[in-house]
C-alpha positions in Angstrom: -47.6 -11.2 -20.1 -47.2 -10.3 -23.7 -44.8 -12.1 -25.9 -43.4 -8.3 -26.3 -42.4 -8.1 -22.1 -40.7 -11.8 -22.6 -38.2 -10.7 -25.5 -37.2 -7.3 -23.5 -33.8 -8.0 -22.0 -34.1 -6.1 -18.5 -31.5 -3.0 -18.0 -29.4 -2.8 -14.8 -29.3 0.7 -13.1 -25.5 0.9 -12.3 -25.4 1.1 -8.8 -24.5 4.3 -6.7 -22.0 4.7 -4.5 -21.6 7.1 -1.8 -18.3 9.1 -2.1 -17.4 9.9 1.1 -17.1 13.9 1.8 -14.7 15.8 3.5 -11.2 14.0 2.2 -9.5 17.2 1.8 -9.4 18.4 5.2 -6.9 17.0 7.9 -7.6 14.6 10.5 -8.1 16.2 13.8 -6.5 15.1 16.6 -7.3 17.1 19.4 -11.0 17.9 20.2 -12.3 20.0 23.5 -15.8 20.4 22.9 -16.5 22.3 19.7 -12.8 22.8 19.2 -10.9 20.5 17.0 -7.1 20.8 16.4 -5.6 19.0 13.3 -2.0 17.6 13.8 -0.3 20.5 12.1 -2.3 23.0 14.0 -1.3 21.3 17.9 2.0 21.1 16.9 2.4 24.3 15.8 0.8 25.6 19.2 3.3 23.7 21.3 6.1 25.5 19.4 4.9 28.9 20.2 3.3 28.1 23.8 7.1 26.6 23.8 8.9 29.8 22.5 6.5 32.1 25.0 7.6 30.3 27.6 11.5 30.4 27.7 10.8 34.2 27.4 8.5 34.2 30.5 11.7 32.2 32.1 14.6 34.8 30.9 12.5 38.1 31.2 12.2 37.0 35.3 15.0 39.6 35.5 15.0 41.8 32.8 11.6 43.3 32.5 9.6 45.0 35.2 6.6 44.4 36.1 4.7 41.2 34.9 2.2 42.6 32.6 4.8 43.5 30.2 6.5 40.4 30.8 3.3 38.4 29.9 2.4 40.6 26.5 5.9 40.1 25.6 5.7 36.0 26.2 2.2 35.8 24.7 3.3 37.5 21.3 4.6 34.3 19.7 2.4 32.2 20.9 -0.4 34.7 19.3 1.3 34.6 16.3 1.8 31.4 15.8 -2.2 30.6 17.0 -3.0 33.1 13.9 -0.7 31.1 11.4 -2.3 28.1 12.7 -5.8 29.1 12.5 -6.0 31.4 9.7 -5.8 30.5 5.6 -6.2 32.5 3.0 -7.4 31.4 -0.8 -7.0 27.9 0.1 -3.6 28.4 1.3 -2.0 28.7 5.1 0.2 31.7 6.3 3.0 29.6 6.0 2.9 28.7 2.7 2.2 32.3 1.3 5.2 33.9 3.6 7.3 31.3 1.9 6.2 32.8 -1.5 6.6 35.8 -0.8 10.0 34.9 0.6 11.0 32.9 -3.4 9.3 35.9 -5.0 11.3 38.8 -3.0 14.8 36.1 -3.9 14.4 35.7 -7.7 16.2 38.7 -9.7 13.8 41.4 -11.0 15.3 41.4 -14.3 16.6 39.3 -16.8 19.4 39.7 -19.4 18.8 37.6 -22.6 22.3 36.7 -23.8 22.5 34.8 -27.8 23.9 31.0 -27.5 26.2 32.4 -30.6 28.4 34.5 -28.1 28.8 31.5 -26.3 29.5 29.0 -28.5 33.2 28.1 -27.8 32.2 27.2 -24.5 29.2 25.0 -25.9 30.3 21.1 -26.9 31.2 20.3 -30.3 27.9 19.0 -31.4 26.5 22.8 -30.9 28.5 24.2 -33.1 27.7 25.9 -36.3 29.0 24.0 -39.8 30.1 28.1 -40.4 32.7 28.2 -37.7 35.1 25.1 -37.9 37.2 23.8 -41.0 36.4 20.8 -43.0 39.3 18.5 -40.8 37.4 19.8 -37.8 33.8 18.7 -39.5 35.5 15.0 -40.4 37.1 14.7 -36.8 33.6 15.5 -35.3 32.0 13.2 -37.8 34.3 10.3 -37.1 33.4 11.0 -33.5 30.0 10.3 -33.7 30.4 7.6 -36.0 32.6 6.1 -32.9 30.2 6.6 -30.0 27.2 5.9 -32.0 28.9 2.5 -32.8 29.7 1.9 -29.0 26.0 2.8 -28.2 25.2 0.1 -30.2 
């Protein structure tokens, strides 16, 4: 080996670590063949099936025809199935329903009111110096000094 090679320090390359993928995906609770369900999806489907079964039982004598009764009982299950499996823009549909509900409940118009109209209701610390007479200002400064000394 030459002398120039001996004098050089060897450079260590940083270790490369394999970062696990699919960290943002929910855990799969139930897998049947190639169909996997997360805990959220499974619970939604169980709730939809429970509501559908309750409707099936209560419509036994109320609705003529088994086909109409079956369709009415399947309606909540199918609605929950769509909620459980569909996403739009990376969010589930129930999140979008909450966003839409909050949007519709917000006021559509806002009214700006100056703080000056409501200065009487504010604390004396926010009162402007023009509105208070000199005696009140001295009382306020005395009260502020007393409050500061108590805080220390």
